[in-house]
C-alpha positions in Angstrom: 0.0 0.0 0.0 1.4 3.4 -1.0 2.0 5.7 1.9 -0.1 8.9 1.7 1.7 12.2 1.1 1.5 14.9 3.8 2.0 18.6 3.6 4.2 20.6 6.0 1.1 21.5 8.0 0.0 17.9 8.7 1.1 18.0 12.4 -1.0 21.1 13.2 -4.2 19.5 12.0 -4.8 17.6 15.2 -4.4 20.8 17.2 -7.6 22.0 15.6 -9.5 18.7 15.5 -8.8 18.0 11.9 -10.3 14.8 10.4 -8.2 13.6 7.5 -9.0 11.6 4.3 -7.1 10.3 1.3 -7.4 13.0 -1.4 -5.6 12.0 -4.5 -2.8 10.3 -2.6 -2.6 13.1 0.0 -3.7 12.8 3.6 -5.6 16.1 4.0 -8.3 17.4 6.4 -11.8 17.1 5.2 -13.0 19.2 8.1 -12.0 20.7 11.4 -15.3 21.7 13.1 -18.0 21.0 10.5 -18.4 21.6 6.8 -21.4 23.8 7.5 -19.6 25.9 10.1 -16.5 26.3 7.9 -18.6 27.1 4.8 -20.5 29.7 6.8 -17.3 31.2 8.2 -15.9 31.8 4.7 -19.1 33.4 3.4 -19.5 35.7 6.5 -16.0 36.1 8.1 -13.0 34.2 6.8 -11.5 30.7 6.7 -8.0 29.4 6.3 -7.2 26.4 4.1 -4.0 24.3 3.7 -3.4 24.0 0.0 0.3 23.1 0.2 -0.4 20.0 -1.8 -0.8 22.1 -5.0 2.1 22.2 -7.4 4.4 25.1 -8.3 6.7 25.5 -11.3 9.0 28.3 -12.4 9.5 29.1 -16.0 12.3 31.5 -17.1 14.1 32.4 -20.3 13.8 34.4 -23.5 10.6 33.4 -25.2 8.8 32.1 -22.1 5.7 34.2 -22.8 5.6 33.0 -26.4 5.9 29.4 -25.2 3.0 29.8 -22.7 0.9 31.4 -25.5 1.5 28.2 -27.5 0.2 25.8 -24.9 -2.4 27.8 -23.0 -5.9 28.9 -24.0 -5.9 32.4 -22.5 -4.1 35.5 -23.9 -0.8 35.5 -22.0 0.4 38.6 -24.0 -2.2 40.7 -22.0 -0.6 39.8 -18.7 1.3 42.5 -16.9 4.1 42.0 -14.3 2.4 41.6 -10.9 -0.8 40.1 -12.3 -2.0 36.5 -12.4 -4.2 34.8 -15.0 -6.5 31.8 -14.9 -5.6 29.5 -17.8 -6.1 26.0 -19.2 -3.7 23.6 -21.0 -5.5 21.5 -23.6 -4.9 18.4 -25.7 -5.2 18.6 -29.5 -8.8 17.3 -29.2 -9.8 20.2 -26.9 -9.8 18.1 -23.8 -8.1 19.6 -20.7 -4.6 18.7 -19.5 -5.2 20.9 -16.5 -6.5 24.3 -15.3 -3.9 26.5 -13.6 -2.9 30.0 -12.6 0.1 31.8 -14.0 1.9 34.7 -12.3 4.0 37.1 -14.3 7.0 38.0 -12.0 9.0 39.7 -14.7 9.6 39.7 -18.5 9.9 36.1 -19.5 9.8 35.1 -15.8 6.7 33.2 -14.6 5.4 31.3 -11.6 2.8 28.6 -12.2 0.4 26.9 -9.8 -1.1 23.6 -10.9 -3.5 21.0 -9.4 -1.9 18.5 -7.0 -3.1 15.4 -8.9 -1.6 16.7 -12.1 1.9 17.9 -11.0 3.9 15.2 -12.8 1.6 15.1 -15.9 1.7 18.9 -16.3 5.4 19.1 -15.8 6.0 16.4 -18.4 3.6 18.0 -20.9 5.3 21.4 -20.5 8.8 19.9 -20.7 7.9 18.0 -23.8 6.7 21.1 -25.7 9.1 23.8 -24.4 12.1 25.1 -26.4 15.4 23.9 -25.1 16.6 27.3 -23.9 13.8 27.7 -21.4 14.3 26.7 -17.8 11.3 24.9 -16.3 11.7 23.9 -12.6 9.3 21.9 -10.4 9.6 23.7 -7.0 6.5 22.0 -5.4 8.4 20.3 -2.6 10.0 23.6 -1.4 6.7 25.7 -1.4 3.9 25.8 1.2 0.6 27.4 0.4 -2.3 28.6 2.4 -5.5 30.3 1.3 -7.3 32.9 3.5 -10.8 33.4 2.1 -13.7 35.5 3.1 -14.9 39.1 3.6 -12.7 39.6 6.7 -9.6 38.1 5.0 -8.1 41.5 4.3 -8.6 42.7 7.9 -6.9 39.6 9.2 -3.9 39.5 6.9 -3.2 43.2 7.1 -2.4 42.8 10.8 0.6 40.6 10.0 2.0 41.8 6.7 4.1 44.7 5.6 2.2 44.9 2.3 -0.6 47.5 1.8 -3.3 45.0 0.8 -5.5 47.7 -0.6 -3.0 48.1 -3.4 -3.2 44.4 -4.4 -6.1 44.2 -6.9 -8.1 41.1 -7.8 -5.8 38.6 -9.5 -2.9 40.8 -8.6 0.1 39.6 -6.5 3.1 41.0 -4.8 6.2 39.9 -2.8 6.2 40.7 0.9 6.3 39.3 4.4 3.6 37.5 6.3 4.5 37.0 10.0 8.1 38.0 8.9 8.2 35.1 6.4 9.1 36.1 2.8 6.0 35.3 0.8 4.1 35.7 -2.5 0.7 37.2 -1.6 -1.9 36.8 -4.4 -5.4 38.1 -4.3 -6.8 34.9 -5.8 -8.8 32.0 -4.4 -11.3 29.1 -5.1 -14.3 30.0 -3.0 -16.1 32.9 -4.8 -15.1 35.3 -2.0 -12.4 37.9 -1.7 -9.2 36.6 -0.2 -5.6 35.7 -0.6 -3.4 32.7 -1.5 0.0 32.9 0.2 3.1 31.0 -1.0 5.9 30.7 1.4 8.9 28.4 2.0 7.6 24.9 3.1 9.7 25.0 6.2 8.1 28.2 7.4 4.4 27.7 6.3 3.4 26.5 9.8 4.5 29.9 11.2 2.3 31.7 8.6 -0.7 29.4 9.4 -0.4 30.0 13.1 0.0 33.7 12.7 -3.1 34.0 10.5 -5.3 32.1 12.9 -4.0 34.2 15.8 -4.6 37.4 13.9 -8.0 36.2 12.8 -9.2 35.1 16.2 -11.0 38.4 16.8 -12.8 38.1 13.5 -13.9 34.5 13.9 -11.5 33.0 11.3 -11.7 29.2 11.3 -9.3 26.5 9.9 -11.2 24.9 7.0 -10.9 21.5 5.2 -11.6 20.0 1.8 -15.3 19.6 2.5 -16.0 23.3 2.8 -13.5 24.0 0.0 -15.6 21.8 -2.3 -19.0 23.2 -1.3 -17.8 26.8 -1.6 -16.2 26.4 -5.1 -19.2 24.4 -6.2 -21.6 27.0 -5.1 -19.6 29.6 -7.0 -19.5 27.2 -10.0 -15.7 27.0 -10.1 -14.6 23.8 -11.9 -12.8 20.9 -10.3 -10.3 19.1 -12.5 -11.5 15.5 -12.8 -15.1 16.5 -12.6 -16.1 19.6 -14.6 -12.8 19.6 -16.5 -10.9 16.5 -17.7 -9.0 15.0 -20.7 -12.5 14.3 -22.1 -14.1 17.7 -21.2 -13.0 20.9 -22.9 -13.0 24.3 -21.2 -15.7 25.5 -23.5 -18.0 22.6 -22.5 -17.2 23.3 -18.8 -18.3 26.9 -19.1 -14.8 28.3 -19.0 -15.0 29.9 -22.4 -14.0 33.3 -21.0 -10.4 31.8 -20.6 -10.3 30.6 -24.2 -9.1 33.3 -26.5 -9.3 31.9 -30.0 -8.7 35.3 -31.6 -5.0 35.3 -30.6 -2.4 34.9 -33.3 -0.8 31.9 -31.6 -1.9 28.5 -32.8 -2.1 27.0 -29.3 -2.7 23.3 -28.8 -6.4 22.5 -29.1 -7.3 25.9 -30.7 -9.0 24.5 -33.8 -11.5 22.4 -31.9 -12.1 25.1 -29.3 -12.6 27.8 -32.0 -15.2 25.5 -33.6 -17.0 25.0 -30.2 -17.0 28.8 -29.5 -18.3 29.7 -32.9 -20.8 27.0 -33.6 -21.5 25.5 -30.1 -20.1 22.6 -28.3 -21.9 19.2 -28.3 -22.2 19.2 -24.5 -22.4 21.8 -21.8 -22.0 21.9 -18.0 -25.2 23.4 -16.4 -26.8 23.7 -13.1 -29.5 21.3 -12.0 -31.8 21.4 -9.0 -33.8 18.5 -7.6 -37.6 18.7 -7.7 -38.1 15.3 -6.1 -36.3 14.5 -2.8 -32.8 13.4 -3.4 -29.2 14.6 -3.6 -27.4 14.5 -7.0 -23.9 13.1 -6.8 -20.9 12.9 -9.1 -21.4 10.3 -11.8 -25.2 9.9 -11.5 -26.8 9.5 -15.0 -29.2 12.2 -16.3 -32.2 11.3 -18.6 -35.0 12.9 -20.6 -37.6 10.2 -20.9 -35.4 7.1 -21.7 -32.6 9.0 -23.4 -29.3 9.2 -21.5 -28.3 12.9 -22.0 -25.3 13.2 -19.6 -24.3 12.8 -16.0 -23.8 14.8 -12.8 -20.2 16.2 -12.4 -20.6 17.6 -8.9 -23.6 17.6 -6.6 -24.5 18.1 -2.9 -26.9 19.7 -0.5 -25.5 23.2 0.0 -24.8 23.7 3.7 -26.4 27.2 4.0 -29.5 27.1 1.7 -30.1 23.3 1.9 -30.8 23.3 -1.8 -30.2 19.9 -3.5 -28.2 21.1 -6.5 -25.6 19.9 -8.9 -23.6 20.6 -12.0 -24.1 18.2 -14.9 -22.5 17.7 -18.3 -25.5 17.4 -20.7 -26.1 17.2 -24.4 -26.3 20.8 -25.5 -29.8 20.6 -26.9 -31.1 19.8 -23.4 -29.4 22.7 -21.5 -32.0 25.5 -21.5 -32.9 26.8 -18.1 -36.2 25.2 -17.0 -35.7 22.0 -18.9 -37.1 19.0 -16.9 -34.8 16.1 -16.5 -34.5 12.9 -14.4 -31.5 12.0 -12.3 -31.0 8.3 -11.4 -30.3 8.1 -7.7 -30.0 4.6 -6.2 -31.8 3.0 -9.1 -34.7 5.5 -9.1 -35.2 8.3 -11.6 -36.1 11.5 -9.7 -37.3 14.8 -11.2 -34.9 17.7 -11.5 -34.6 20.8 -13.7 -31.9 22.8 -15.3 -31.3 26.1 -13.4 -29.3 29.3 -13.7 -25.7 29.4 -12.5 -23.7 30.4 -10.5 -25.6 29.3 -7.4 -23.8 31.9 -5.4 -22.3 35.3 -6.3 -20.6 37.6 -3.9 -22.1 41.1 -3.7 -19.6 43.7 -4.8 -19.1 46.5 -2.3 
């Protein structure tokens, strides 16, 4: 039996009552208090997540931007130093290698964050396609990462950093200190809330974690696990690789067309298929579904209209706050209009549901 991987923060989980599970080969906390309490904290106050299992690469050298433009779907040429960009790497058939965030640290100097389960695959894919002069380095083992998310994230973090956080815009980042630890502070996240993702040396990330919880105690900041991370991102309709995105599901089908710029000059991998999908429609589409009958849609459950199998649920749950039984489902495009009545097979029974508008949650802009 393969031993589970652990992040540098593993030993502090038990201090907060963390219950761990196997998540893609990593032993990570599913919850500390309860998924509902942690979900609520992020929506109303703030929550702190250990995301040190994520992967990080550096890419440097003349032509680094042009290379990224050739393998990524978004327009990398628009990225300014100090800004981050959501992006997707695709296969020639339009399916997704991974979704990721790139950070432009300087001209032809990039920092890249990828999904934990795809670290080796992504690194091999990029290495296979890059010019020989570019230096691509996997620094995942040396980096720890935490995500502080919620409306009081800025109040909490400002107490322990030398950076003026008001000057860090959405999808902006800067180098600074958090609890005296040199860090990259990015105004990004995966919850639909304002917040920050903080990258620091792996051997000092415990110090950062403890300092944030101490600073956030007066604001009700809670440590949060994978359970709340999933319900929060799902409620905001942010995709999870392996569910809404995969080698078989393109970013256009997943509703991530905003990050697919087919008008760029670069002939990026997968462009021809994605351009066809954007111009003439993809054969399938990820949409929201809500149960009419009593039942909770789950990943993999088949979806029908009459006796025709039209797709399957990619993610589904009962949302902790509203108690709505909702899901995301990849369906044949002709059956994706809001209000379309469908049936979801749950434990051998087909139960009524309907296609509903997304996202399920959107933060109010102040």
